[in-house]
LUMZARO-712655 format. One record per residue (C-alpha): residue in three letters; residue number from 1; chain; x, z negated, y negated. Coordinates in nm, 3 decimals, padded with zeros to 5 digits. Each point is the difference from the previous one (the first is absolute). Layout:
REM LUMZARO-712655
R,Ala,NUM,A,X,Z,Y
...
This chain:
REM LUMZARO-712655
R,Met,1,A,-03.325,-03.961,-05.811
R,Pro,2,A,-00.246,00.253,-00.155
R,Asp,3,A,-00.287,00.126,00.218
R,Gly,4,A,00.079,00.325,00.179
R,Ser,5,A,00.371,-00.044,-00.031
R,Arg,6,A,00.222,-00.001,00.311
R,Thr,7,A,00.356,-00.065,00.074
R,Asp,8,A,00.198,00.262,00.188
R,Ser,9,A,00.206,-00.128,00.289
R,Pro,10,A,00.368,00.094,-00.016
R,Ser,11,A,00.087,00.329,00.174
R,Arg,12,A,00.157,-00.054,00.341
R,Gly,13,A,00.092,00.360,00.072
R,Pro,14,A,-00.071,00.185,00.326
R,Val,15,A,-00.049,-00.210,00.311
R,Pro,16,A,00.272,00.073,00.261
R,Asn,17,A,-00.125,00.185,00.306
R,Arg,18,A,00.059,-00.223,00.302
R,Lys,19,A,00.036,00.295,00.234
R,Asn,20,A,00.272,00.155,-00.217
R,Leu,21,A,00.184,-00.330,-00.025
R,Ser,22,A,-00.020,-00.046,00.376
R,Arg,23,A,00.134,00.350,00.062
R,Lys,24,A,00.287,-00.045,-00.246
R,Phe,25,A,00.085,-00.333,00.160
R,Arg,26,A,00.013,00.154,00.347
R,Val,27,A,00.219,00.287,-00.124
R,Ala,28,A,00.239,-00.238,-00.177
R,Thr,29,A,00.013,-00.233,00.300
R,Gly,30,A,00.061,00.293,00.231
R,Arg,31,A,00.295,00.116,-00.209
R,Met,32,A,00.154,-00.344,-00.001
R,Leu,33,A,-00.044,-00.045,00.375
R,Ala,34,A,00.104,00.353,00.095
R,Pro,35,A,00.372,-00.085,00.043
R,Leu,36,A,-00.091,-00.294,00.223
R,Val,37,A,-00.239,00.212,00.208
R,Asp,38,A,00.265,00.272,00.037
R,Leu,39,A,00.248,-00.262,00.113
R,Leu,40,A,-00.231,-00.156,00.257
R,Phe,41,A,-00.172,00.322,00.111
R,Pro,42,A,00.228,00.295,-00.080
R,Arg,43,A,-00.160,00.344,00.013
R,Val,44,A,00.124,00.208,00.289
R,Cys,45,A,-00.005,00.367,00.095
R,Ser,46,A,-00.331,00.087,00.170
R,Leu,47,A,00.186,00.204,00.260
R,Cys,48,A,00.322,-00.186,00.091
R,Ser,49,A,-00.073,-00.349,-00.148
R,Val,50,A,00.330,-00.013,-00.194
R,Pro,51,A,-00.036,-00.192,-00.331
R,Leu,52,A,-00.057,00.240,-00.289
R,Val,53,A,00.270,00.008,-00.268
R,Asp,54,A,-00.253,00.024,-00.284
R,Ser,55,A,-00.270,-00.251,00.091
R,His,56,A,-00.196,00.079,-00.317
R,Ser,57,A,-00.038,00.371,00.079
R,Asp,58,A,-00.322,00.141,00.143
R,Glu,59,A,00.207,00.187,00.258
R,Ala,60,A,-00.053,-00.132,00.352
R,Leu,61,A,00.270,00.201,00.179
R,Cys,62,A,00.373,-00.059,-00.026
R,Asn,63,A,00.231,00.285,-00.102
R,Asp,64,A,00.154,00.027,00.347
R,Cys,65,A,-00.341,00.049,00.164
R,Arg,66,A,-00.110,00.251,-00.263
R,Gln,67,A,00.312,00.208,00.056
R,Thr,68,A,-00.012,-00.027,00.379
R,Ile,69,A,-00.361,00.107,00.050
R,Ala,70,A,00.029,00.282,-00.254
R,Ala,71,A,00.311,00.158,00.158
R,Trp,72,A,-00.025,00.359,00.128
R,Asp,73,A,00.241,00.187,00.226
R,Arg,74,A,-00.095,00.330,-00.164
R,Ala,75,A,-00.229,00.111,-00.280
R,Pro,76,A,-00.368,-00.014,00.101
R,Cys,77,A,-00.224,00.304,-00.003
R,Pro,78,A,-00.215,-00.009,-00.316
R,Arg,79,A,-00.311,00.088,00.199
R,Cys,80,A,00.019,-00.212,00.317
R,Ala,81,A,00.300,-00.233,-00.078
R,Arg,82,A,00.175,00.083,00.327
R,Pro,83,A,00.380,00.003,-00.051
R,Leu,84,A,00.108,00.360,-00.056
R,Pro,85,A,00.278,00.165,00.205
R,Cys,86,A,00.346,-00.031,-00.147
R,Gly,87,A,00.057,00.258,-00.272
R,Ala,88,A,-00.366,00.106,-00.012
R,Ala,89,A,-00.172,00.071,-00.330
R,Asn,90,A,-00.223,-00.276,-00.133
R,Glu,91,A,-00.327,00.183,00.067
R,Pro,92,A,-00.270,00.006,00.273
R,Ala,93,A,00.107,00.347,00.114
R,Ala,94,A,00.328,-00.152,00.121
R,Cys,95,A,-00.178,-00.273,00.198
R,Pro,96,A,-00.054,00.064,00.374
R,Ala,97,A,-00.297,-00.241,00.007
R,Cys,98,A,-00.178,00.177,-00.288
R,Arg,99,A,00.059,00.341,00.156
R,Gln,100,A,-00.168,-00.114,00.322
R,Ala,101,A,-00.288,-00.197,-00.150
R,Asn,102,A,-00.282,00.108,-00.227
R,Tyr,103,A,00.001,-00.307,-00.222
R,Arg,104,A,-00.301,-00.041,-00.230
R,Phe,105,A,00.185,-00.237,-00.233
R,Glu,106,A,00.237,00.136,-00.263
R,Arg,107,A,00.264,-00.266,-00.041
R,Thr,108,A,00.123,-00.322,00.160
R,Thr,109,A,00.183,-00.293,-00.155
R,Ala,110,A,00.162,-00.246,00.242
R,Val,111,A,00.215,-00.303,-00.074
R,Gly,112,A,00.226,00.051,00.300
R,Gln,113,A,00.036,00.086,00.368
R,Tyr,114,A,-00.177,-00.187,00.279
R,Arg,115,A,00.292,-00.189,00.149
R,Gly,116,A,00.179,-00.335,-00.016
R,Leu,117,A,-00.115,-00.224,-00.282
R,Met,118,A,-00.264,00.250,-00.116
R,Arg,119,A,-00.151,00.002,00.349
R,Asp,120,A,-00.017,-00.380,-00.010
R,Ala,121,A,-00.171,00.016,-00.339
R,Val,122,A,-00.261,00.250,00.116
R,Leu,123,A,-00.085,-00.206,00.308
R,Arg,124,A,-00.041,-00.310,-00.218
R,Val,125,A,-00.229,00.186,-00.240
R,Lys,126,A,-00.238,00.052,00.291
R,Arg,127,A,-00.039,-00.376,00.049
R,Leu,128,A,-00.216,-00.256,-00.176
R,Gly,129,A,00.188,-00.234,-00.232
R,Glu,130,A,00.251,00.255,-00.132
R,Glu,131,A,-00.182,00.079,-00.324
R,Ala,132,A,00.295,-00.093,-00.224
R,Leu,133,A,00.233,00.237,00.185
R,Thr,134,A,-00.259,00.280,00.003
R,Leu,135,A,-00.062,-00.027,-00.374
R,Ala,136,A,00.375,-00.005,-00.071
R,Leu,137,A,00.051,00.315,00.210
R,Gly,138,A,-00.290,00.160,-00.184
R,Arg,139,A,00.174,-00.064,-00.332
R,Leu,140,A,00.317,00.158,00.137
R,Leu,141,A,-00.200,00.306,00.108
R,Ala,142,A,-00.154,00.018,-00.348
R,Glu,143,A,00.348,00.007,-00.154
R,Leu,144,A,00.084,00.308,00.207
R,Leu,145,A,-00.321,00.175,-00.100
R,Leu,146,A,00.076,-00.063,-00.367
R,Leu,147,A,00.339,00.165,00.050
R,Arg,148,A,-00.169,00.329,00.092
R,Pro,149,A,-00.126,00.129,-00.335
R,Asp,150,A,00.001,00.355,00.138
R,His,151,A,-00.307,-00.081,00.208
R,Pro,152,A,-00.336,-00.042,-00.180
R,Ser,153,A,-00.141,-00.351,-00.003
R,Pro,154,A,-00.286,-00.056,00.249
R,Asp,155,A,-00.353,-00.080,-00.114
R,Val,156,A,-00.080,-00.248,00.273
R,Ile,157,A,00.177,-00.196,00.276
R,Val,158,A,-00.150,-00.008,00.351
R,Pro,159,A,00.140,-00.215,00.284
R,Val,160,A,-00.011,00.121,00.359
R,Pro,161,A,-00.308,-00.176,00.142
R,Met,162,A,-00.015,-00.217,00.308
R,His,163,A,-00.292,-00.013,00.243
R,Trp,164,A,-00.206,-00.313,-00.061
R,Thr,165,A,00.063,-00.137,00.352
R,Arg,166,A,00.376,00.025,-00.041
R,Arg,167,A,-00.023,-00.152,-00.348
R,Leu,168,A,-00.201,-00.290,00.144
R,Ile,169,A,00.266,-00.066,00.263
R,Arg,170,A,00.304,00.046,-00.225
R,Gly,171,A,-00.147,-00.168,-00.307
R,Val,172,A,00.176,00.228,-00.247
R,Asn,173,A,00.052,00.367,-00.079
R,Gly,174,A,00.355,00.046,-00.133
R,Pro,175,A,-00.066,00.336,-00.171
R,Glu,176,A,-00.279,-00.160,-00.205
R,Leu,177,A,00.237,-00.265,-00.135
R,Leu,178,A,00.263,00.267,-00.071
R,Ala,179,A,-00.263,00.205,-00.185
R,Glu,180,A,-00.101,-00.303,-00.208
R,Ser,181,A,00.364,-00.063,-00.092
R,Leu,182,A,00.045,00.366,-00.098
R,Ser,183,A,-00.320,-00.013,-00.204
R,Arg,184,A,00.127,-00.296,-00.204
R,Ser,185,A,00.341,00.157,-00.061
R,Leu,186,A,-00.121,00.355,-00.073
R,Gln,187,A,-00.328,-00.090,-00.175
R,Ile,188,A,-00.190,00.238,00.227
R,Pro,189,A,-00.328,-00.105,00.166
R,Val,190,A,-00.010,-00.059,00.374
R,Glu,191,A,-00.312,00.112,00.190
R,Pro,192,A,00.004,-00.098,00.371
R,Arg,193,A,-00.354,00.129,00.053
R,Leu,194,A,00.091,00.363,-00.065
R,Ile,195,A,00.102,00.030,00.367
R,Arg,196,A,-00.119,-00.193,00.305
R,Cys,197,A,00.097,-00.020,00.365
R,Arg,198,A,-00.294,00.127,00.206
R,Arg,199,A,00.119,-00.110,00.343
R,Arg,200,A,00.264,-00.221,00.151
R,Thr,201,A,00.307,00.196,00.107
R,Arg,202,A,00.281,-00.089,00.234
R,Lys,203,A,00.311,-00.139,-00.166
R,Gln,204,A,00.205,00.293,-00.124
R,Gly,205,A,00.327,-00.177,00.070
R,Thr,206,A,-00.072,00.007,00.374
R,Leu,207,A,-00.056,00.379,00.016
R,Ala,208,A,00.213,00.312,00.016
R,Pro,209,A,-00.012,00.235,-00.304
R,Thr,210,A,-00.251,00.243,00.153
R,Gln,211,A,-00.223,-00.287,00.109
R,Arg,212,A,00.001,-00.146,-00.350
R,Arg,213,A,-00.156,00.311,-00.150
R,Arg,214,A,-00.280,00.000,00.258
R,Asn,215,A,-00.047,-00.375,-00.039
R,Val,216,A,-00.090,00.017,-00.373
R,Arg,217,A,-00.193,00.327,00.003
R,Arg,218,A,-00.335,-00.053,-00.178
R,Ala,219,A,00.067,-00.376,-00.012
R,Tyr,220,A,-00.039,-00.021,-00.379
R,Glu,221,A,-00.275,00.085,-00.244
R,Ala,222,A,00.013,00.047,-00.378
R,Gly,223,A,-00.220,-00.228,-00.208
R,Ser,224,A,-00.140,00.076,-00.345
R,Arg,225,A,00.043,00.366,-00.091
R,Ala,226,A,-00.049,-00.093,-00.365
R,Gly,227,A,00.307,-00.222,00.017
R,Leu,228,A,00.209,00.276,00.157
R,Ala,229,A,-00.111,00.298,-00.209
R,Ala,230,A,00.313,00.189,-00.110
R,Ala,231,A,00.204,-00.321,00.029
R,His,232,A,00.368,-00.041,00.078
R,Val,233,A,00.001,-00.269,00.272
R,Leu,234,A,00.298,-00.218,00.087
R,Leu,235,A,-00.039,-00.098,00.366
R,Val,236,A,00.186,-00.320,00.093
R,Asp,237,A,00.126,-00.115,00.341
R,Asp,238,A,00.272,-00.228,00.132
R,Val,239,A,00.184,00.253,00.220
R,Met,240,A,-00.014,00.368,00.091
R,Thr,241,A,00.157,00.156,00.307
R,Thr,242,A,-00.170,00.325,00.103
R,Gly,243,A,-00.234,00.005,-00.298
R,Ala,244,A,-00.305,00.045,00.225
R,Thr,245,A,-00.206,-00.277,-00.159
R,Ala,246,A,00.091,00.092,-00.359
R,Asn,247,A,-00.068,00.368,00.069
R,Glu,248,A,-00.342,-00.066,00.152
R,Ile,249,A,-00.102,-00.223,-00.291
R,Ala,250,A,00.136,00.248,-00.256
R,Arg,251,A,-00.203,00.275,00.167
R,Glu,252,A,-00.316,-00.211,-00.026
R,Leu,253,A,00.069,-00.101,-00.361
R,Arg,254,A,00.040,00.362,-00.100
R,Arg,255,A,-00.317,00.093,00.185
R,Gly,256,A,-00.168,-00.275,-00.202
R,Gly,257,A,00.107,00.162,-00.327
R,Ala,258,A,00.351,-00.127,-00.076
R,Ala,259,A,00.216,00.263,-00.168
R,Arg,260,A,00.333,-00.146,00.114
R,Val,261,A,00.126,-00.270,00.232
R,Ser,262,A,00.339,-00.169,-00.025
R,Leu,263,A,00.136,-00.263,00.235
R,Ala,264,A,00.185,-00.327,-00.063
R,Val,265,A,00.141,-00.203,00.290
R,Leu,266,A,00.250,-00.277,00.047
R,Ala,267,A,00.187,00.163,00.287
R,Arg,268,A,00.055,00.342,00.151
R,Gly,269,A,00.046,00.000,00.375
R,Thr,270,A,00.183,00.289,00.158
R,Gly,271,A,-00.011,-00.078,00.370
R,Gly,272,A,-00.232,00.174,00.240
R,Gly,273,A,-00.041,-00.305,00.218
R,Arg,274,A,-00.210,-00.309,-00.035
R,Thr,275,A,00.009,-00.166,-00.339
R,Ala,276,A,-00.237,-00.178,-00.232
R,Gly,277,A,-00.041,00.331,-00.181
R,Gln,278,A,-00.289,00.223,-00.080
């Protein structure tokens, strides 16, 4: 062989990426085993535990539960979501609750009324270990918000805050999980720090309507004014009864610079007695 000459080794092509091969193998294996997994561990409704008809769907609620919790006796008021009197026009001026209260939020979207199966769902959302149900209900709430094109899209989502001592005891804040679910579905950022709970209040569900308003007075404080400047805020909670908590927070958000505040809740309570409501 002449000096300086060299032989080129045959081209082997690109070397397979082990990580990509591993990922493809797991995906392929998962597809093959999916029918067996569905047979051994069928997906069930997060609310009633009935096996889901379409086990491959991302939906975690069965059709019966979706229809039951979203049923209304009468059309809800567009501002506070309280069922309007029979034959009343679909506007806040026809709503007795809106005529009596000086609400600082402009509009409320609620999945259904606080009763029966919806009441059970709301109470479960308040407990640790019900994340799957909470996220599924958040997706259902997002569907309703997307069906209201007449209302401008919010700039930011803010969950109703919980005092740190109550959060420590309960282990979870349902409105935060709902807000995260809404954020994913609506592609709108969620900012829990834009409002904070300054002091621990008594449980609203144990108080009469007049006591609820006094209980939450000056209990919340707006966070970053830069984050609220001229913003349309979507405030999220699990249930609303008198609207005292939502109204107090909306007042503080607007004092902090928000231009508008809308409300999204799972359930609208209508009773004046003791409930889990706000």
